[in-house]
C-alpha positions in Angstrom: -1.2 4.0 -31.7 -1.9 5.0 -28.1 0.2 3.7 -25.2 -1.0 3.9 -21.7 1.6 3.4 -18.9 -0.1 2.9 -15.5 1.8 2.9 -12.2 0.5 0.4 -9.5 -1.6 1.9 -6.8 -0.3 2.8 -3.3 2.0 -0.1 -2.4 2.6 -2.1 0.7 6.1 -3.2 -0.1 6.4 -5.5 2.9 3.9 -7.9 1.3 4.3 -6.7 -2.4 0.6 -5.8 -2.3 -1.6 -2.7 -1.8 -2.4 -0.6 1.2 -6.1 0.1 2.0 -5.5 3.4 0.3 -4.0 1.6 -2.7 -7.1 -0.5 -3.0 -9.3 2.6 -3.1 -7.0 4.1 -5.7 -7.1 0.9 -7.8 -10.9 0.9 -7.7 -11.1 4.6 -8.8 -8.6 3.9 -11.5 -10.5 0.9 -12.9 -13.6 3.1 -13.3 -11.6 5.8 -15.2 -10.1 3.1 -17.5 -13.6 2.0 -18.5 -13.4 4.8 -21.0 -10.6 2.9 -22.8 -10.8 0.0 -25.2 -7.3 -1.6 -25.2 -6.3 -4.1 -27.8 -3.8 -5.6 -25.4 -3.0 -5.3 -21.7 0.4 -6.1 -20.2 1.3 -6.4 -16.5 4.4 -6.7 -14.3 4.7 -10.0 -12.5 5.0 -8.2 -9.1 2.0 -8.4 -6.8 1.3 -4.6 -6.4 1.0 -4.3 -10.2 -1.0 -7.5 -10.6 -3.5 -6.4 -7.9 -3.9 -2.9 -9.4 -4.6 -4.4 -12.8 -7.0 -7.0 -11.3 -9.6 -4.3 -10.4 -9.8 -3.3 -14.0 -9.7 -6.8 -15.4 -12.4 -8.0 -13.1 -14.6 -5.1 -14.0 -14.2 -5.6 -17.7 -13.7 -9.4 -18.0 -10.5 -8.7 -20.1 -7.3 -10.7 -19.7 -3.7 -9.5 -19.5 -0.3 -10.8 -20.4 2.4 -10.9 -17.7 5.8 -9.6 -18.9 8.9 -10.1 -16.7 10.6 -7.0 -18.2 7.9 -4.8 -16.7 9.0 -5.6 -13.1 10.5 -2.7 -11.2 13.8 -1.4 -12.5 16.2 -2.5 -9.7 19.7 -2.4 -11.2 22.1 -1.4 -8.4 25.1 0.9 -9.0 28.2 1.1 -6.8 30.1 4.2 -5.7 33.9 4.0 -5.4 33.7 3.2 -1.6 31.5 0.2 -2.4 28.2 1.8 -1.3 25.2 0.5 -3.2 22.6 2.8 -4.7 20.2 3.1 -7.6 20.0 5.3 -10.6 16.8 7.0 -9.2 18.5 7.7 -5.8 21.3 10.1 -6.4 21.9 13.3 -4.5 22.0 16.8 -6.2 25.7 17.3 -5.7 26.5 14.1 -7.5 24.2 14.9 -10.4 25.8 18.3 -10.7 29.3 16.9 -10.8 28.3 14.1 -13.3 26.5 16.1 -16.0 27.1 13.4 -18.6 24.2 11.6 -16.9 22.0 14.2 -18.6 23.4 13.6 -22.1 21.6 11.1 -24.4 24.9 10.1 -26.0 26.9 10.0 -22.8 24.9 8.7 -19.8 25.8 5.1 -20.5 29.5 5.8 -20.2 29.4 7.3 -16.7 31.5 5.2 -14.3 28.7 4.9 -11.8 26.3 3.5 -14.5 29.0 1.1 -15.7 29.6 -0.2 -12.1 26.5 -2.3 -12.2 24.1 -3.9 -14.8 22.1 -0.8 -15.6 22.9 -1.0 -19.4 21.9 -4.7 -19.6 18.7 -4.1 -17.6 17.9 -1.0 -19.7 18.3 -3.0 -22.9 16.1 -5.8 -21.5 13.3 -3.4 -20.9 13.6 -1.6 -24.2 14.0 -4.8 -26.2 10.8 -6.1 -24.5 8.9 -2.9 -25.3 10.1 -2.8 -28.9 9.2 -6.5 -29.4 5.6 -5.6 -28.5 5.5 -2.5 -30.6 6.8 -4.4 -33.6 4.2 -7.1 -33.2 1.6 -4.2 -33.2 2.9 -2.5 -36.3 5.8 -0.2 -35.2 9.4 -1.2 -35.7 12.2 0.7 -34.1 14.6 2.4 -36.5 17.2 4.6 -34.9 15.4 7.2 -32.8 12.0 6.8 -34.6 9.7 4.0 -35.6 8.8 2.6 -39.0 5.0 2.5 -39.1 4.7 -0.9 -40.9 1.0 -1.2 -40.0 -0.3 2.1 -38.9 -3.2 1.9 -36.4 -5.1 3.6 -33.6 -5.0 0.7 -31.2 -4.4 1.1 -27.5 -1.8 -0.8 -25.6 -2.0 -0.7 -21.8 0.9 -1.4 -19.4 0.5 -1.8 -15.6 4.0 -1.5 -14.1 6.2 0.7 -11.8 7.6 4.2 -11.8 11.2 3.1 -12.4 10.5 1.0 -15.4 8.0 3.6 -16.7 10.9 6.1 -16.8 13.0 3.6 -18.8 10.1 3.2 -21.3 9.7 6.9 -21.6 13.5 7.4 -22.0 13.4 5.0 -24.9 10.3 6.2 -26.6 11.1 9.9 -26.3 14.9 9.7 -26.5 15.6 11.3 -23.1 18.3 10.2 -20.7 16.7 8.1 -17.9 18.3 10.1 -15.1 16.4 13.2 -16.3 13.1 11.4 -15.9 13.9 9.5 -12.7 15.0 12.7 -10.9 13.0 15.3 -12.7 9.5 13.8 -12.8 7.1 12.1 -10.4 4.2 9.7 -11.3 2.2 9.0 -8.2 0.7 5.6 -7.5 -2.2 4.7 -9.9 -1.3 7.6 -12.2 -1.8 7.3 -15.9 0.7 8.4 -18.6 -0.5 8.5 -22.2 1.5 8.7 -25.4 0.4 8.8 -29.1 2.2 8.2 -32.3 2.6 11.0 -34.8 3.0 10.0 -38.4 3.5 13.3 -40.2 5.5 11.5 -42.9 3.9 8.3 -44.2 5.6 5.3 -42.7 7.6 7.2 -40.1 6.3 7.6 -36.5 7.5 9.3 -33.3 5.8 9.2 -29.9 4.5 12.3 -28.2 3.6 12.3 -24.5 0.1 13.7 -24.2 -0.1 13.4 -20.4 2.2 12.3 -17.6 1.2 11.0 -14.2 -2.5 11.9 -14.5 -4.3 11.4 -11.2 -7.6 13.2 -12.0 -9.5 9.9 -11.1 -8.2 10.3 -7.5 -9.3 13.9 -7.2 -12.7 13.0 -8.6 -13.0 10.4 -5.9 -11.8 12.8 -3.2 -8.7 10.7 -2.7 -5.4 12.5 -2.3 -2.5 11.2 -4.3 0.1 9.2 -2.4 3.4 10.7 -1.5 5.2 7.6 -2.9 7.9 8.4 -5.5 8.6 11.8 -4.0 11.3 12.8 -1.6 11.0 15.5 1.2 9.8 18.8 0.0 12.1 20.6 2.4 15.0 19.1 4.4 13.2 19.9 7.7 10.2 17.6 6.7 11.5 14.6 8.6 8.2 12.7 8.2 8.8 12.7 4.5 11.3 10.4 2.8 14.8 11.8 2.7 
């Protein structure tokens, strides 16, 4: 099986849509995706993901299923002083003093994580993903999948960077904080995973590419800065 996770194109969050740049990105993306032959396509209900997928759907005449669990992963957490934040917006000093966040067996027990509904939302996403995978032949069993009906089908997901990291965390058994703070998938980027079934009936997922934006470079379109923070502290024009 092949899984493609596609982040929406450059967003205009004020209208939950796409910027003019995002529309160009989505068009370039749709042409790249013509190389694919997905069995099923799933889309977040949010406008920026729906609009990104529409370019590809209109080009191919295919249809997609909207899944609520693919919406952006917005589960607030709360510091002791009551300040609200998100799992993807933590500062280096906090990460260094909360190293259990980088442990697969310990991140869920961190007090900050337990201060909100991260665990419930994480499970909502992973349950939704596993339901689709099981319907398509792969049933979760511990850290791996039982290949009940092995196949080389392609499943395509149009969603958001946060929920993408949750999906990857589950598929690859990596704490989500490591993905949310250690990687960046630019708007309209494509992440690809394949199953490996080296033992009959037992499958694991391998990430073949993460955040691929070659379609943008081919179209002379620079990737958007969205999902990144300032490269140096002095770069005040970049998100801090």
